[in-house]
C-alpha positions in Angstrom: 51.3 -30.5 -28.3 53.3 -29.7 -31.5 51.0 -28.9 -34.4 47.9 -29.6 -32.4 47.2 -33.0 -34.0 48.1 -35.0 -31.0 46.2 -35.1 -27.8 47.3 -35.0 -24.2 45.5 -36.7 -21.3 44.4 -34.5 -18.5 41.7 -34.0 -15.9 40.5 -37.5 -16.3 39.5 -37.1 -19.9 41.0 -38.6 -23.1 42.4 -36.0 -25.5 42.9 -36.9 -29.1 42.6 -35.7 -32.7 39.5 -36.3 -34.8 39.0 -35.9 -38.4 35.5 -35.3 -39.7 34.7 -38.9 -40.8 36.1 -40.4 -37.6 34.0 -38.0 -35.5 30.8 -38.8 -37.4 31.4 -42.6 -37.3 32.0 -42.7 -33.6 29.5 -40.1 -32.5 26.6 -42.4 -31.7 28.7 -45.0 -29.9 30.6 -42.5 -27.7 27.7 -40.1 -27.1 27.4 -40.9 -23.4 30.8 -42.4 -22.7 32.8 -39.6 -21.2 33.9 -36.1 -22.2 36.8 -35.9 -24.6 38.9 -32.9 -25.3 40.3 -32.8 -28.8 41.8 -30.4 -31.3 40.4 -29.9 -34.8 43.1 -29.7 -37.3 44.0 -26.1 -38.0 42.3 -24.9 -34.8 44.6 -23.2 -32.2 42.1 -23.7 -29.4 41.0 -26.8 -27.5 37.4 -27.8 -28.0 35.7 -29.5 -25.1 33.3 -31.9 -26.9 29.8 -32.0 -25.8 29.7 -35.6 -24.6 28.4 -34.7 -21.1 25.3 -33.1 -22.5 22.2 -32.8 -20.4 18.6 -33.6 -21.4 16.1 -30.8 -21.5 14.4 -32.1 -18.4 17.8 -32.0 -16.6 18.3 -28.4 -17.7 14.9 -27.4 -16.5 15.6 -29.0 -13.1 18.8 -26.9 -12.8 17.0 -23.7 -13.8 14.6 -24.1 -10.9 17.4 -22.9 -8.7 16.8 -19.4 -9.9 14.2 -17.1 -8.3 12.6 -13.7 -8.5 15.0 -10.7 -8.8 13.0 -8.2 -6.7 9.7 -6.5 -5.9 8.3 -3.1 -6.6 5.0 -1.4 -6.1 3.2 0.1 -9.1 0.1 1.9 -10.0 -2.6 -0.5 -11.1 -2.6 0.9 -14.6 1.0 -0.1 -15.1 0.6 -3.7 -14.0 -0.6 -5.5 -17.2 1.3 -8.7 -17.8 3.4 -8.2 -14.6 3.7 -10.9 -12.0 2.0 -10.5 -8.7 4.3 -10.4 -5.6 1.4 -10.7 -3.1 -1.9 -12.3 -2.6 -4.8 -9.9 -3.1 -7.7 -10.3 -0.7 -11.1 -8.5 -0.8 -11.6 -5.9 2.0 -15.4 -6.0 1.4 -18.3 -7.9 -0.2 -18.7 -7.4 -3.9 -21.3 -6.3 -4.7 -21.7 -4.5 -1.3 -25.5 -4.8 -1.6 -28.1 -6.8 -3.6 -28.2 -5.3 -7.1 -30.4 -5.7 -10.2 -28.8 -7.2 -13.3 -31.6 -5.7 -15.6 -33.8 -2.7 -16.0 -37.2 -3.7 -14.5 -39.2 -4.0 -11.4 -38.2 -5.4 -8.0 -40.9 -7.4 -6.4 -41.8 -10.7 -4.6 -41.4 -13.5 -7.1 -44.4 -15.3 -5.5 -46.6 -12.5 -6.8 -45.9 -13.5 -10.4 -46.5 -17.2 -10.1 -49.0 -18.2 -12.8 -48.7 -14.9 -14.7 -48.6 -14.9 -18.5 -49.4 -12.7 -21.5 -53.0 -13.8 -21.4 -53.3 -13.8 -17.6 -51.0 -11.0 -16.2 -50.6 -10.3 -12.5 -51.5 -6.8 -11.2 -49.0 -5.0 -9.0 -48.9 -1.5 -7.4 -45.8 0.5 -8.1 -44.7 2.2 -4.9 -41.6 4.0 -6.1 -38.3 4.0 -8.0 -34.7 3.4 -7.2 -32.4 5.9 -8.8 -29.0 4.7 -10.1 -26.2 5.3 -7.5 -28.7 6.0 -4.7 -29.6 3.9 -1.7 -33.3 3.3 -0.9 -35.3 2.8 2.2 -38.4 1.5 0.3 -39.8 -1.8 1.6 -41.7 -4.1 -0.8 -44.7 -6.0 0.4 -47.0 -8.5 -1.4 -48.7 -7.0 -4.4 -46.1 -4.2 -4.7 -43.2 -3.4 -7.1 -40.4 -0.8 -7.3 -38.8 0.3 -10.5 -35.0 -0.4 -10.6 -32.2 0.3 -13.2 -29.5 -2.2 -14.1 -27.1 -2.1 -11.2 -29.6 -0.5 -8.9 -30.0 -1.4 -5.2 -32.8 -3.9 -4.5 -35.2 -2.6 -1.9 -35.9 -4.7 1.2 -38.6 -7.2 0.8 -38.1 -7.8 -2.9 -36.5 -11.1 -4.0 -36.5 -10.9 -7.8 -36.6 -8.4 -10.7 -39.1 -8.6 -13.5 -37.5 -7.4 -16.8 -39.1 -4.3 -18.1 -39.9 -6.2 -21.4 -42.3 -8.4 -19.5 -44.1 -5.5 -17.7 -46.7 -3.0 -18.8 -48.0 0.0 -17.1 -51.8 0.2 -17.6 -52.7 3.0 -15.2 -51.0 5.5 -12.9 -49.2 3.2 -10.4 -50.6 0.0 -11.7 -48.4 -2.6 -13.4 -49.1 -5.8 -15.3 -46.6 -8.6 -14.9 -46.8 -10.8 -18.0 -44.3 -13.5 -17.0 -43.7 -15.7 -13.9 -40.2 -15.4 -12.5 -38.3 -17.3 -9.8 -36.8 -16.1 -6.5 -33.4 -14.4 -7.0 -34.0 -14.1 -10.7 -32.1 -11.1 -12.2 -30.5 -10.3 -8.9 -26.8 -10.5 -7.9 -26.7 -10.8 -4.1 -24.4 -9.1 -1.7 -21.0 -10.9 -1.7 -22.1 -13.3 -4.6 -19.3 -12.1 -6.8 -16.6 -11.7 -4.2 -16.9 -12.2 -0.4 -15.1 -10.1 2.2 -11.7 -11.7 3.0 -11.7 -13.9 -0.1 -8.5 -14.2 -2.1 -9.1 -13.1 -5.6 -5.6 -13.0 -7.0 -2.6 -15.2 -6.1 1.0 -14.4 -5.7 3.0 -15.5 -8.8 0.2 -15.2 -11.4 0.4 -13.0 -14.5 -1.9 -10.0 -14.3 -4.5 -9.9 -17.1 -7.0 -7.1 -17.9 -9.8 -8.8 -16.0 -7.5 -9.1 -12.9 -6.9 -5.4 -13.1 -10.7 -4.9 -13.2 -11.3 -7.0 -10.1 -8.5 -5.2 -8.2 -10.0 -1.8 -9.2 -13.4 -3.0 -8.0 -11.9 -3.5 -4.6 -10.5 0.0 -4.5 -6.8 -1.0 -4.8 -4.8 1.6 -6.8 -1.4 0.2 -6.2 -0.1 -3.4 -6.0 3.2 -5.2 -5.4 4.7 -7.0 -8.4 8.0 -8.6 -9.2 10.5 -6.5 -10.9 11.1 -7.2 -14.6 14.6 -8.8 -14.9 17.2 -6.8 -16.8 18.9 -9.1 -19.3 22.3 -8.0 -20.7 23.2 -9.1 -24.2 26.8 -9.5 -25.4 27.4 -10.5 -29.0 30.6 -12.2 -29.7 32.8 -13.0 -32.7 35.4 -11.3 -34.9 33.0 -11.7 -37.8 30.2 -9.5 -36.3 29.6 -6.0 -37.6 26.8 -3.5 -36.9 23.7 -3.8 -39.0 24.4 -0.4 -40.6 27.6 -1.6 -42.0 28.2 -3.4 -45.3 29.7 -6.8 -44.3 32.9 -7.6 -46.0 34.2 -11.0 -46.8 33.8 -13.3 -43.8 31.6 -10.8 -41.9 28.0 -10.9 -40.9 25.6 -8.4 -39.4 24.7 -8.7 -35.7 21.1 -9.9 -36.2 21.0 -11.9 -33.0 21.2 -8.8 -30.9 17.8 -7.8 -32.3 16.1 -11.2 -32.2 17.2 -11.8 -28.6 16.1 -8.3 -27.6 12.7 -9.0 -29.0 12.5 -12.4 -27.3 13.6 -10.9 -24.0 11.0 -8.2 -24.1 8.3 -10.6 -25.2 9.2 -12.8 -22.2 8.8 -9.9 -19.8 12.4 -8.9 -19.4 14.3 -5.7 -20.1 17.0 -6.1 -22.8 20.2 -4.3 -22.3 22.7 -4.5 -25.2 26.3 -4.2 -24.0 28.4 -4.5 -27.1 30.3 -6.9 -29.4 33.2 -8.9 -27.9 36.0 -10.0 -30.2 37.3 -13.5 -30.0 39.6 -13.0 -27.0 39.1 -13.9 -23.3 40.0 -10.4 -22.2 37.5 -8.7 -24.5 34.7 -11.1 -23.6 35.5 -10.8 -19.9 35.5 -7.0 -20.0 32.1 -6.8 -21.7 30.6 -9.5 -19.4 31.7 -7.6 -16.3 30.1 -4.5 -17.7 26.9 -6.3 -18.5 26.6 -7.9 -15.1 27.1 -4.6 -13.3 23.5 -3.5 -14.1 21.6 -6.6 -15.0 20.0 -9.7 -13.4 21.0 -12.1 -16.2 23.6 -12.2 -19.0 23.2 -13.8 -22.4 26.2 -14.2 -24.7 25.2 -14.6 -28.4 27.6 -16.9 -30.1 29.1 -17.8 -26.7 29.0 -21.5 -27.3 30.7 -21.7 -30.6 34.0 -23.5 -31.1 36.0 -20.3 -30.9 34.3 -18.8 -27.9 33.3 -21.9 -25.9 36.5 -22.0 -23.9 36.3 -18.2 -23.3 32.7 -18.4 -22.1 33.3 -21.2 -19.5 36.4 -19.4 -18.4 34.5 -16.1 -18.0 31.8 -17.8 -15.9 34.5 -19.4 -13.7 36.3 -16.1 -13.3 33.4 -14.6 -11.3 33.0 -15.2 -7.6 30.6 -17.9 -6.4 30.2 -19.2 -10.0 29.7 -22.5 -11.8 29.0 -23.9 -15.2 25.8 -25.8 -14.8 25.1 -26.9 -18.4 27.7 -27.7 -21.0 25.7 -28.9 -23.9 22.1 -30.0 -24.3 20.8 -33.1 -26.1 18.7 -31.1 -28.6 19.0 -30.1 -32.3 19.4 -27.3 -33.1 21.1 -25.8 -30.1 23.2 -28.6 -28.7 26.3 -26.4 -27.9 24.6 -24.4 -25.2 26.3 -23.3 -22.0 24.4 -22.2 -18.9 26.1 -21.1 -15.7 25.7 -18.7 -12.8 27.5 -16.1 -10.9 25.9 -15.8 -7.5 22.2 -15.8 -8.1 22.5 -14.4 -11.7 22.3 -16.8 -14.7 24.8 -16.5 -17.5 24.1 -18.3 -20.8 26.2 -18.8 -23.9 23.9 -19.4 -26.9 24.7 -20.7 -30.4 25.6 -18.0 -32.9 23.3 -19.4 -35.7 20.1 -17.4 -35.6 17.7 -20.4 -35.6 19.6 -22.2 -32.9 19.8 -19.1 -30.7 16.1 -18.4 -31.1 15.0 -22.0 -30.4 17.3 -22.4 -27.4 16.0 -19.1 -26.1 12.4 -20.2 -26.3 13.1 -23.5 -24.8 15.3 -22.4 -21.8 15.8 -18.6 -21.6 12.2 -17.6 -21.8 11.1 -19.8 -18.9 14.2 -18.8 -17.0 13.2 -15.1 -17.4 9.7 -16.1 -16.2 11.2 -17.6 -13.1 13.3 -14.4 -12.5 10.0 -12.5 -13.0 8.3 -14.5 -10.2 5.9 -16.5 -12.5 4.8 -19.8 -10.9 2.4 -21.2 -13.5 3.2 -23.9 -16.0 6.9 -23.9 -15.5 8.4 -24.6 -18.9 6.0 -23.9 -21.7 7.4 -23.0 -25.1 4.1 -21.4 -26.2 0.6 -22.3 -27.2 0.2 -25.9 -28.3 -1.9 -26.9 -31.3 -2.6 -30.5 -32.5 -1.8 -31.0 -36.2 -1.0 -33.5 -38.9 2.5 -33.7 -40.4 2.5 -33.3 -44.2 5.8 -35.0 -45.0 8.4 -37.5 -43.6 10.9 -36.0 -41.3 14.1 -37.9 -40.3 15.8 -37.6 -36.9 18.8 -39.0 -35.1 18.2 -40.9 -31.8 19.9 -39.5 -28.7 18.6 -36.0 -28.9 15.3 -34.1 -29.1 14.9 -32.4 -32.4 12.9 -29.3 -33.1 11.6 -28.9 -36.6 10.3 -25.5 -37.9 6.8 -25.8 -39.3 4.1 -23.6 -40.8 0.6 -24.5 -39.9 -2.4 -24.4 -42.3 -6.0 -25.0 -41.3 -8.0 -26.9 -44.0 -10.9 -29.3 -44.0 -11.4 -28.9 -40.3 -7.9 -29.9 -39.3 -4.5 -28.2 -38.9 -1.7 -29.3 -41.2 2.0 -28.8 -40.2 4.3 -28.2 -43.1 8.0 -28.7 -42.2 10.3 -25.8 -43.1 13.6 -27.4 -43.6 16.9 -25.5 -43.7 20.2 -24.9 -41.9 20.5 -23.3 -38.5 22.0 -20.2 -40.1 19.0 -19.5 -42.3 16.8 -16.9 -40.6 14.3 -17.1 -43.4 13.2 -20.5 -42.0 12.1 -18.8 -38.8 10.3 -16.1 -40.8 8.4 -18.6 -42.8 7.5 -20.7 -39.8 5.0 -20.0 -37.0 6.0 -22.9 -34.7 8.0 -26.0 -34.1 7.3 -29.7 -33.6 9.4 -31.8 -31.2 10.7 -35.2 -32.1 11.4 -37.4 -29.1 15.0 -38.4 -28.2 14.4 -42.1 -28.9 12.7 -41.5 -32.3 14.3 -41.9 -35.7 11.8 -39.5 -37.2 8.1 -39.0 -38.1 6.1 -40.1 -41.1 3.8 -38.1 -43.3 0.4 -38.1 -41.7 1.7 -38.5 -38.2 -0.2 -36.6 -35.4 2.0 -33.9 -34.0 1.8 -31.0 -31.5 2.9 -27.7 -32.8 4.5 -25.3 -30.3 3.6 -21.9 -31.6 6.0 -19.1 -31.5 
């Protein structure tokens, strides 16, 4: 190949040299017309151009091949935000008996019909139900039994008169100053949950109220899907530890921390493996180490020009492996690689912080949810908020574009202020609280356009 300026045909692709202006001028026309290998002048490595990119929907379809990584049984108190690995059925009625929802008097509702402040009904109090105790009292017409909130309703009673609407006028004599309806202020046996009813479903995320319902049924341990362990490998000769002062051409390894936070927020367990230098052997060694104790591997910077070939070669070096995604039609984040080894996903993310974080939220977070057993809305980025764009934003057709925005609520509506900047500018993510998506066939959005903000 001489000096690297002349291409060589191979593997059914055309190989040729491109200079910057040539590449820019032909990009749109050649976008979907094959996969060209070419050499940038001065680059010693071949760069497989991303002309066989996949759309986000195609990527999501491929990611559906992955499933939960395992199941474990935990104490109920340790299950918040975990994903259920079993259906939970009620072994009993809840409540197990008719209960009062107020402090008052259990009676027959019919005995209060027509009662008012000026014309109260008179009833005889025959006893009291103590909290936490059963009762064998039986209420007949003209009788009442005092009950606390949550107390058992005696037989014969079909309603409870709130204590505020009752007045004791003599020993054992009660005035009812309000008419009430049958079943008023009573929760009946099984009205909340019936015996045999499914109250929680396999695949749902456990919320505090779900823990409360499970506790009410007497379940102290439940089966949940294991949190996926996600190994992180940073790559690049330019990467130094954050405690070091970066010299010329060096940068601190900030993606390690942003990805760790995103993995944990998605429900995974981040495991940092180390920094791989720009060589196949070094990257392969760290990836092997990372895969030994993890369910998923993420290579930060593993889709850049320098490491792209290494990443795909590393994926292909593992048994039962394939590269599933070799570029995605989005901006930022187009040079994204996703593959698998066995049932474990391996991803090469862009090295620029903004690109890496957006690609993670778009694809890695829902992938981690799948590994965690979650079966809800499959690919949400986050909470969606309708808003109004506050300035024109241009876009290039042929790819989905994600623009960082900061939302502001004013005058009863939400405004979305674009935060523009390059994909290496982490400050744009700090100043933003969400993104808006521009469709693949759009050339941009105008000031005042209605948009949907996907909040971080």
